mmCIF file of the C-alpha atoms, coordinates in Angstrom:
data_MODEL
# 
_entry.id   MODEL 
# 
loop_
_atom_site.group_PDB 
_atom_site.id 
_atom_site.type_symbol 
_atom_site.label_atom_id 
_atom_site.label_alt_id 
_atom_site.label_comp_id 
_atom_site.label_asym_id 
_atom_site.label_entity_id 
_atom_site.label_seq_id 
_atom_site.pdbx_PDB_ins_code 
_atom_site.Cartn_x 
_atom_site.Cartn_y 
_atom_site.Cartn_z 
_atom_site.occupancy 
_atom_site.B_iso_or_equiv 
_atom_site.pdbx_formal_charge 
_atom_site.auth_seq_id 
_atom_site.auth_comp_id 
_atom_site.auth_asym_id 
_atom_site.auth_atom_id 
_atom_site.pdbx_PDB_model_num 
ATOM 1  C CA . MET A 1 1  ? 78.404 -251.438 49.125 1.00 0.00 ? 1  MET A CA 1 
ATOM 2  C CA . VAL A 1 2  ? 76.405 -248.695 47.847 1.00 0.00 ? 2  VAL A CA 1 
ATOM 3  C CA . LYS A 1 3  ? 74.845 -248.304 51.106 1.00 0.00 ? 3  LYS A CA 1 
ATOM 4  C CA . LYS A 1 4  ? 78.229 -247.872 52.629 1.00 0.00 ? 4  LYS A CA 1 
ATOM 5  C CA . GLU A 1 5  ? 79.224 -245.199 49.982 1.00 0.00 ? 5  GLU A CA 1 
ATOM 6  C CA . ALA A 1 6  ? 75.933 -243.455 50.699 1.00 0.00 ? 6  ALA A CA 1 
ATOM 7  C CA . MET A 1 7  ? 76.730 -243.422 54.227 1.00 0.00 ? 7  MET A CA 1 
ATOM 8  C CA . MET A 1 8  ? 80.353 -241.894 53.517 1.00 0.00 ? 8  MET A CA 1 
ATOM 9  C CA . MET A 1 9  ? 78.802 -239.273 51.412 1.00 0.00 ? 9  MET A CA 1 
ATOM 10 C CA . MET A 1 10 ? 76.442 -238.222 54.042 1.00 0.00 ? 10 MET A CA 1 
ATOM 11 C CA . MET A 1 11 ? 78.965 -238.325 56.573 1.00 0.00 ? 11 MET A CA 1 
ATOM 12 C CA . VAL A 1 12 ? 81.394 -235.960 54.442 1.00 0.00 ? 12 VAL A CA 1 
ATOM 13 C CA . GLU A 1 13 ? 78.490 -233.577 53.724 1.00 0.00 ? 13 GLU A CA 1 
ATOM 14 C CA . ARG A 1 14 ? 77.640 -233.681 57.583 1.00 0.00 ? 14 ARG A CA 1 
ATOM 15 C CA . MET A 1 15 ? 81.258 -232.696 58.272 1.00 0.00 ? 15 MET A CA 1 
ATOM 16 C CA . LYS A 1 16 ? 81.383 -230.065 55.777 1.00 0.00 ? 16 LYS A CA 1 
ATOM 17 C CA . ARG A 1 17 ? 78.210 -228.384 57.054 1.00 0.00 ? 17 ARG A CA 1 
ATOM 18 C CA . ARG A 1 18 ? 79.593 -228.596 60.681 1.00 0.00 ? 18 ARG A CA 1 
ATOM 19 C CA . MET A 1 19 ? 82.702 -226.931 59.478 1.00 0.00 ? 19 MET A CA 1 
ATOM 20 C CA . THR A 1 20 ? 81.076 -224.024 57.915 1.00 0.00 ? 20 THR A CA 1 
ATOM 21 C CA . THR A 1 21 ? 78.578 -223.543 60.755 1.00 0.00 ? 21 THR A CA 1 
ATOM 22 C CA . THR A 1 22 ? 81.321 -223.490 63.317 1.00 0.00 ? 22 THR A CA 1 
ATOM 23 C CA . MET A 1 23 ? 83.252 -221.154 61.118 1.00 0.00 ? 23 MET A CA 1 
ATOM 24 C CA . MET A 1 24 ? 80.310 -218.832 60.993 1.00 0.00 ? 24 MET A CA 1 
ATOM 25 C CA . GLY A 1 25 ? 79.769 -219.363 64.751 1.00 0.00 ? 25 GLY A CA 1 
ATOM 26 C CA . THR A 1 26 ? 83.287 -218.184 65.759 1.00 0.00 ? 26 THR A CA 1 
ATOM 27 C CA . VAL A 1 27 ? 83.084 -215.307 63.316 1.00 0.00 ? 27 VAL A CA 1 
ATOM 28 C CA . THR A 1 28 ? 79.647 -214.134 64.797 1.00 0.00 ? 28 THR A CA 1 
ATOM 29 C CA . MET A 1 29 ? 80.776 -214.695 68.276 1.00 0.00 ? 29 MET A CA 1 
ATOM 30 C CA . THR A 1 30 ? 83.892 -212.454 67.789 1.00 0.00 ? 30 THR A CA 1 
ATOM 31 C CA . LYS A 1 31 ? 81.644 -209.918 66.028 1.00 0.00 ? 31 LYS A CA 1 
ATOM 32 C CA . MET A 1 32 ? 79.082 -209.924 69.016 1.00 0.00 ? 32 MET A CA 1 
ATOM 33 C CA . ARG A 1 33 ? 81.868 -209.627 71.502 1.00 0.00 ? 33 ARG A CA 1 
ATOM 34 C CA . ARG A 1 34 ? 83.131 -206.620 69.735 1.00 0.00 ? 34 ARG A CA 1 
ATOM 35 C CA . ARG A 1 35 ? 79.844 -205.096 69.420 1.00 0.00 ? 35 ARG A CA 1 
ATOM 36 C CA . LYS A 1 36 ? 79.257 -205.797 73.274 1.00 0.00 ? 36 LYS A CA 1 
ATOM 37 C CA . LYS A 1 37 ? 82.672 -204.174 74.022 1.00 0.00 ? 37 LYS A CA 1 
ATOM 38 C CA . ARG A 1 38 ? 81.637 -201.217 71.935 1.00 0.00 ? 38 ARG A CA 1 
ATOM 39 C CA . LYS A 1 39 ? 78.415 -200.908 73.684 1.00 0.00 ? 39 LYS A CA 1 
ATOM 40 C CA . ARG A 1 40 ? 79.973 -201.023 76.966 1.00 0.00 ? 40 ARG A CA 1 
ATOM 41 C CA . ARG A 1 41 ? 82.587 -198.293 76.186 1.00 0.00 ? 41 ARG A CA 1 
ATOM 42 C CA . MET A 1 42 ? 79.681 -196.114 74.706 1.00 0.00 ? 42 MET A CA 1 
ATOM 43 C CA . THR A 1 43 ? 77.682 -196.504 78.002 1.00 0.00 ? 43 THR A CA 1 
ATOM 44 C CA . MET A 1 44 ? 80.683 -195.654 79.897 1.00 0.00 ? 44 MET A CA 1 
ATOM 45 C CA . THR A 1 45 ? 80.747 -192.230 78.056 1.00 0.00 ? 45 THR A CA 1 
ATOM 46 C CA . SER A 1 46 ? 77.302 -191.530 77.271 1.00 0.00 ? 46 SER A CA 1 
ATOM 47 C CA . PRO A 1 47 ? 75.734 -188.594 79.134 1.00 0.00 ? 47 PRO A CA 1 
ATOM 48 C CA . ASN A 1 48 ? 72.399 -190.519 80.373 1.00 0.00 ? 48 ASN A CA 1 
ATOM 49 C CA . HIS A 1 49 ? 74.856 -193.086 82.036 1.00 0.00 ? 49 HIS A CA 1 
ATOM 50 C CA . LEU A 1 50 ? 76.461 -190.415 84.080 1.00 0.00 ? 50 LEU A CA 1 
ATOM 51 C CA . LEU A 1 51 ? 73.379 -188.247 84.731 1.00 0.00 ? 51 LEU A CA 1 
ATOM 52 C CA . ARG A 1 52 ? 72.080 -190.638 87.400 1.00 0.00 ? 52 ARG A CA 1 
ATOM 53 C CA . ARG A 1 53 ? 75.260 -190.210 89.099 1.00 0.00 ? 53 ARG A CA 1 
ATOM 54 C CA . GLY A 1 54 ? 75.216 -186.361 88.750 1.00 0.00 ? 54 GLY A CA 1 
ATOM 55 C CA . ASN A 1 55 ? 75.655 -184.029 86.056 1.00 0.00 ? 55 ASN A CA 1 
ATOM 56 C CA . ASP A 1 56 ? 78.759 -182.352 87.335 1.00 0.00 ? 56 ASP A CA 1 
ATOM 57 C CA . ARG A 1 57 ? 80.873 -185.365 87.140 1.00 0.00 ? 57 ARG A CA 1 
ATOM 58 C CA . TRP A 1 58 ? 79.646 -185.817 83.328 1.00 0.00 ? 58 TRP A CA 1 
ATOM 59 C CA . LEU A 1 59 ? 80.515 -182.259 82.650 1.00 0.00 ? 59 LEU A CA 1 
ATOM 60 C CA . ARG A 1 60 ? 83.992 -182.824 84.215 1.00 0.00 ? 60 ARG A CA 1 
ATOM 61 C CA . VAL A 1 61 ? 84.272 -185.761 82.067 1.00 0.00 ? 61 VAL A CA 1 
ATOM 62 C CA . VAL A 1 62 ? 83.563 -183.862 78.963 1.00 0.00 ? 62 VAL A CA 1 
ATOM 63 C CA . ALA A 1 63 ? 85.895 -180.987 79.881 1.00 0.00 ? 63 ALA A CA 1 
ATOM 64 C CA . TYR A 1 64 ? 88.642 -183.529 80.571 1.00 0.00 ? 64 TYR A CA 1 
ATOM 65 C CA . MET A 1 65 ? 88.022 -185.331 77.080 1.00 0.00 ? 65 MET A CA 1 
ATOM 66 C CA . GLN A 1 66 ? 87.940 -181.988 75.147 1.00 0.00 ? 66 GLN A CA 1 
ATOM 67 C CA . GLU A 1 67 ? 91.423 -181.045 77.251 1.00 0.00 ? 67 GLU A CA 1 
ATOM 68 C CA . SER A 1 68 ? 92.967 -184.462 75.836 1.00 0.00 ? 68 SER A CA 1 
ATOM 69 C CA . CYS A 1 69 ? 91.876 -184.079 72.425 1.00 0.00 ? 69 CYS A CA 1 
ATOM 70 C CA . LEU A 1 70 ? 89.689 -187.149 72.468 1.00 0.00 ? 70 LEU A CA 1 
ATOM 71 C CA . PHE A 1 71 ? 87.072 -185.342 70.618 1.00 0.00 ? 71 PHE A CA 1 
ATOM 72 C CA . ALA A 1 72 ? 89.294 -184.931 67.784 1.00 0.00 ? 72 ALA A CA 1 
ATOM 73 C CA . PRO A 1 73 ? 87.656 -185.893 64.565 1.00 0.00 ? 73 PRO A CA 1 
ATOM 74 C CA . ALA A 1 74 ? 90.860 -187.864 63.455 1.00 0.00 ? 74 ALA A CA 1 
ATOM 75 C CA . GLN A 1 75 ? 90.731 -189.989 66.601 1.00 0.00 ? 75 GLN A CA 1 
ATOM 76 C CA . GLN A 1 76 ? 86.972 -190.412 66.794 1.00 0.00 ? 76 GLN A CA 1 
ATOM 77 C CA . SER A 1 77 ? 86.659 -191.943 63.340 1.00 0.00 ? 77 SER A CA 1 
ATOM 78 C CA . THR A 1 78 ? 88.551 -195.143 64.378 1.00 0.00 ? 78 THR A CA 1 
ATOM 79 C CA . VAL A 1 79 ? 86.605 -198.073 63.757 1.00 0.00 ? 79 VAL A CA 1 
# 
């Protein structure tokens, strides 16, 4: 009887641990995915990414961004 109860306790503990780890896993996964997305977005707008394809294109992109007010501080501070 004691052995059975000990087994039950172990099972419950394991389940609890598994639940917390899975919760953590999902949270970290979403965070990682978000970071990856942000990284990709940054590389698309970074100068050295477009320098390989030609500087004039990057300058055009910058000019377009300044025209469309994407460089406004209010919109840039979105997290």
